[in-house]
C-alpha positions in Angstrom: 50.2 -6.3 -71.5 49.3 -8.7 -68.8 52.2 -10.7 -67.6 52.2 -14.3 -66.5 52.1 -13.3 -63.0 48.8 -11.5 -63.4 50.4 -8.0 -63.0 50.2 -5.3 -65.6 53.5 -3.9 -66.5 53.7 -0.1 -66.7 53.0 1.3 -70.2 55.1 4.2 -71.3 52.9 7.2 -72.0 54.8 8.0 -75.2 54.1 4.5 -76.5 50.5 4.8 -75.7 50.3 8.2 -77.5 52.0 6.8 -80.6 49.7 3.7 -80.6 46.6 5.9 -80.1 47.7 8.3 -82.8 48.3 5.4 -85.2 44.9 3.9 -84.5 43.2 7.3 -84.8 45.0 8.1 -87.9 44.2 4.8 -89.5 40.5 5.2 -88.7 40.6 8.8 -90.0 42.3 7.5 -93.2 39.7 4.8 -93.6 36.9 7.3 -93.1 38.5 9.6 -95.7 38.8 6.7 -98.2 35.2 5.7 -97.6 34.0 9.2 -98.0 36.0 9.7 -101.1 34.7 6.4 -102.6 31.1 7.3 -101.7 31.6 10.8 -103.3 33.1 9.3 -106.4 30.3 6.8 -106.7 27.7 9.5 -106.2 29.3 11.7 -108.9 29.5 8.7 -111.3 25.7 8.0 -110.8 24.9 11.7 -111.3 26.9 11.8 -114.5 25.2 8.6 -115.7 21.8 10.1 -114.9 22.6 13.4 -116.6 23.7 11.5 -119.8 20.5 9.4 -119.7 18.4 12.5 -119.2 20.2 14.3 -122.1 19.6 11.4 -124.4 15.9 11.3 -123.4 15.6 15.0 -124.1 17.3 14.6 -127.5 14.8 11.8 -128.4 11.9 14.0 -127.3 13.0 17.0 -129.3 13.6 14.9 -132.3 10.1 13.4 -132.0 8.7 16.9 -131.7 10.6 18.1 -134.8 9.2 15.1 -136.8 5.7 15.4 -135.4 4.9 18.7 -137.0 5.6 17.8 -140.7 4.0 14.3 -140.2 0.9 15.8 -138.8 0.6 18.3 -141.7 1.2 15.5 -144.3 -1.4 13.3 -142.6 -3.9 16.1 -142.3 -3.4 17.0 -146.0 -4.0 13.4 -147.1 -7.1 13.1 -145.0 -8.4 16.4 -146.4 -7.8 15.2 -150.0 -9.5 11.9 -149.2 -12.5 13.6 -147.6 -12.8 16.0 -150.5 -12.8 13.0 -152.9 -15.5 11.3 -150.8 -17.5 14.5 -150.7 -17.4 14.7 -154.4 -19.7 11.6 -154.5 -22.5 13.9 -153.6 -22.3 15.4 -157.1 -25.2 15.2 -159.5 -23.8 15.5 -163.0 -22.3 12.2 -164.1 -20.6 13.7 -167.2 -18.4 16.0 -165.2 -18.1 13.7 -162.2 -15.5 11.4 -163.7 -13.2 14.3 -164.6 -13.6 15.9 -161.2 -13.0 12.5 -159.5 -9.8 12.0 -161.6 -8.5 15.4 -160.5 -9.2 14.6 -156.9 -7.6 11.2 -157.3 -4.5 12.9 -158.5 -4.5 15.1 -155.4 -4.7 12.0 -153.2 -1.7 10.5 -155.0 0.2 13.6 -154.5 -0.6 13.7 -150.8 0.2 10.0 -150.5 3.8 10.8 -151.6 4.2 13.2 -148.7 2.9 10.6 -146.3 5.3 8.0 -147.7 8.2 10.3 -146.9 7.0 11.5 -143.5 5.2 8.5 -142.0 6.2 5.2 -140.5 5.4 1.9 -142.3 2.0 1.4 -140.7 0.8 4.9 -141.8 2.3 4.5 -145.3 0.6 1.1 -145.7 -2.8 2.6 -144.6 -2.4 5.4 -147.1 -1.7 2.8 -149.8 -4.8 0.9 -149.0 -6.9 4.0 -149.4 -5.2 5.1 -152.6 -5.6 1.6 -154.1 -9.3 1.5 -153.2 -9.7 5.0 -154.9 -7.9 3.7 -158.0 -10.2 0.6 -158.1 -13.2 2.7 -157.6 -12.2 5.1 -160.4 -11.6 2.2 -162.8 -15.0 0.7 -162.0 -16.6 4.1 -162.4 -15.0 4.7 -165.7 -15.9 1.2 -167.1 -19.5 1.2 -165.8 -18.8 -1.2 -163.0 -20.7 0.9 -160.5 -24.4 0.9 -160.9 -26.6 3.6 -159.4 -25.3 6.7 -157.8 -21.6 6.6 -156.8 -22.7 8.0 -153.4 -24.1 4.6 -152.6 -20.5 3.2 -152.6 -18.9 5.8 -150.4 -18.4 3.3 -147.6 -15.8 1.6 -149.7 -13.7 4.8 -149.5 -14.7 5.9 -146.0 -13.4 2.7 -144.2 -9.9 2.8 -145.5 -9.7 6.6 -144.9 -10.8 6.1 -141.3 -8.2 3.3 -141.0 -5.6 5.7 -142.2 -6.7 8.4 -139.7 -6.4 5.9 -136.9 -2.9 4.8 -138.0 -1.9 8.4 -138.2 -3.2 9.2 -134.7 -1.3 6.2 -133.3 1.9 7.2 -135.0 1.6 10.8 -133.7 0.8 9.7 -130.2 3.9 7.3 -130.1 6.5 9.1 -128.0 9.3 6.6 -128.9 8.3 4.1 -126.2 6.9 1.5 -128.6 9.4 -1.0 -130.0 10.3 -0.3 -133.6 9.3 -2.8 -136.2 12.3 -4.9 -137.2 12.7 -5.6 -140.8 13.8 -9.1 -141.8 15.9 -9.8 -144.9 
């Protein structure tokens, strides 16, 4: 310490050593606390990242597990619909209605698989196609379709194409799109 006279009083070496050790120990303690806090924070962030990554992996695996059965249900429905449309190329009107009704039953059966597997947009698109097939069959049975049924195939192709597009969109969705909220 500097005295009032401007002279420095002698400092005992023992006091200087104790003060120096205290200051050094305090700084070392602060460094240890800072390092521990940083390590704890880093560990916390790593755990949080690991949990987030695990949740993302579970969502991906769940999506993959659902994608296979969905894809098969959609493909079966499209194949049944295409078979029905291809039947319009037939030439014998007497047998055509019976064949068409059997194919329509196959479409209805495949639609139930889509209803279980698919999200709302795909189920709705399958319903539009199935409804158009039903209307077409009724018109065919009651003479509402004049000329060869093949000339009306576009009525069935458009909704089947719309279904295929909805199915592709649903299969390409990797869980990033916001789900549709249902309102009561």
